[in-house]
N, C-alpha and C positions, 0 to 999 in steps of 0.2 A: 184219606188211603183209597186209593179207587181199584187195586188188584191186589190179589191173595194167591199163595201158590203152596202146595205142599204134597209130598207124595202119599200114597195110599197103595194099601196094599186090595188086591179085588174081592174079600169080603168087607173091609172099608165102602171098597165103591158099590157093593150091592145095598148096603143099609145106611148109604149116601143116597141112592135114588130112592129107597121108601120113603125116605125121609122127605125129599122134595117132593113124592106125591101127594104126601100127606099135607105138604104146606100151600098145595095147589099151582104148582111148575108148571108150567107147559113143556113138551118133549120134541121142537121140531130137529129136525135132522141135519149134524153137521160131519162133514168128513173127518175121520181120523181119530173119533172121540168112542167112548163107551156109551156115551149118552151127553147129551147140550140140553141143560134145563132152562127155562126165564121166566120171571114175575116181573112184571113192572119193568122196572129198568135194571135190575139183575140180572146175571146170567152167572151159570154153574157149570161147569165143562172139565167132564173128566176124560182125560186123553188115553188112547190103547199105549201109549209109549211111558213108560211108566209102573202102573198106570200114574198119574197126578192129577190133582185138582186145581183148576183156575178161577178164583172169584173174582170178575169184575162189575163197575158198575157203581150204582147208587146202595148203600146199604152195606156196603166189604164188611167194613168191620165189627158192627153190629152181628150179621150174619154168622159170623165167623165165631165170634167172642161167645153167642149165645144160641148157636146152633151146629156148625160143623166142630169146636173143639169141646164142648163136653158131651156131644152127643155122636159122635162117629169118630173120632180123633182121639177122644178119651185125657185130655190135654187143655190146662190153661195157658201160652206162652204169649198170646197177641197182649200187648200191651204190660207184659210182665218182663221185658227183656233185661231190664236192671236186677230182676233177682235172679235169674235164672245164666244170666252172661252178662254178669257184672263187670267182666273184663273188657268189654267192647266198648264199655261207654270214659273208661278211662285214656286218657291223652296218648295214642301212639300213630307211628304211620303203617298205613294197610298197601301192601306191595304184592302184586300179582303179574303175572305175564299173559297172553295170548297169541296165537298164532306160532308159525313153525320156522318162516325165515328164509330156507333154505332155497325155496323156489317160488311158491305161489305167492308168494306178500310178504310184509316185513314180521317180524319178531316184535311187538309191541310189550314194554314192561313198563307199567304205570305206577304209581303211587300218589297215597293222600294223606294229610293229616288230618285223623277226625281227635276229637273229644269228647266229652258230654253231649254237650248241645249241638253238636254237628251230627253224629251219631244218631239222636234222637229226630232229628229234621229228616235225616238218608231214610231212618226207617219208616217214619210217618209218610215221605214220597216212595216208600217199595222199592228201594234198592236193596238186592240179594246178589245172591250166587250167579252172574251170569248166564250159566250153563239151565238154569229154571227159567230162562225167558226165552220165547221165542222167535219174538218178535223184532225185525233191525231196526224199524222205526221206535220202539221201546227201549232199544240198548241205546241209541243215539237220545234222545229225550231223557232217560237217566243220565248220561254222560255229562250232559247240560245241566242238568238240576246237582250232580256233583261239584262241579267246576265252579258251580254259585254258589252252593253254600259253602265248600271250604274255603272261600275268598281267597282265590287267588294258590292254597297252598296245594297245588297240585304239580306232578312234575311225570314227565312220560320221557322214555327212550327209544326209538323207531329204529330196528338194524336190517336193513335191507336184504338182498338176498346176499350181493358183493359182498356187503362188510360182513353177513355172518359166516360165508366159507370164510371171509379170510381169520374173522375171529375164531371159529370153530378149529382151522389148522393150530392156530398159536396156544389155544388151549388145550384140545387134544381133545376134549368128552362135552356135552350138552349142559352137564351139570354146572362146570366150571365155567361154563361162557355165561348160564343164568345167574349165576353168583356172582360174575364181574358186572353182569348188568343192574341186577337187584343193589348191590351194593353202589353203584355208580347214583339210581333213583335216591338212595336213603342220602347219598352225602351231599346230592344236590334238592334235598329237602330239609337238610339239617344248616345248606346254607339260609334259608329262609326262616325256619322255626329251631333255633341252636338249643333249645329248652327241652324239648321234646326226647322222651324217660327212654323209650324203645320202640322197635320197629318189628311188625308181621310179616311176615313174608310167606309167601306158598310153599308148602313142603316136597321139593325137588331135587333133594339129595341131602346130603351132612351137614350139620347146620355149619361147620367150620368153613364148608365153602360161602357161605356169605361174610360171617365173621371176618373172613382174610379180606384185608382193604385193597382194593385193585392199583398195581400201579401204573396200568394204562392208561393215561385220563384225556386219550382221543377220541373227540365223541364220535359215536356210529354215522352214518350219512342219512338225513333226517329225508327219509321216504314221502314226503308232502302229496297231498291229494288221494292217499289212499287209505281207505278208512277202515281201522279193526272195530270190534266189538268193545266201544267204549267205558263202559265199566266193569271190565273185568278187574279195577282196580281193586274194588270194594266187594270183599269175599264175606258169608256171613260170620265170619270171625274178625272181619277188618272193619 
């Protein structure tokens, strides 16, 4: 594990700075942070937005387990995901979307198959909610990790602006369009992994929208060359 992020309250951020001072960290300036601390090859940044803490470098797991969680967060979660979130490790498809699709670029809907072994490898690699990752380079790196770890059990539907507008006119609202896209990804994944018992989709509307199997099987235009946030398909619960 080479990075870890978690939201903080302002009171927790204050206590974390005091802890880092006690541990002998140095505090060089860094933009957009409440403070930034370094010691050896470990860095701890607390960003103004959130605020949230980002721990990176050598010894991340030890710092989180023995300093951050017990002394600041008051919880023990890292390494205990099987206890706190057992459903995360059960076989399932995780599906999510990124982008708008109507003007600036494609709406990307992606899905991946996860079981206990895959989930553990993805967590150890630092996969998490993409909204908590600020680096595009890190997103691209994790996207490659997801594809490799899932052994090809990954599907993506890209809906470019023209196709998006056509589908929006046909379905009448965004939730139905998203339901179509999510169902399409799930169907494609089922062709690769027909024994998968369940699928987890981001909540964008009533469950019945996704449950209805789409009648339109025409694939949307594939907008090649346009990058989207590649790990959005694996959320914190997917």
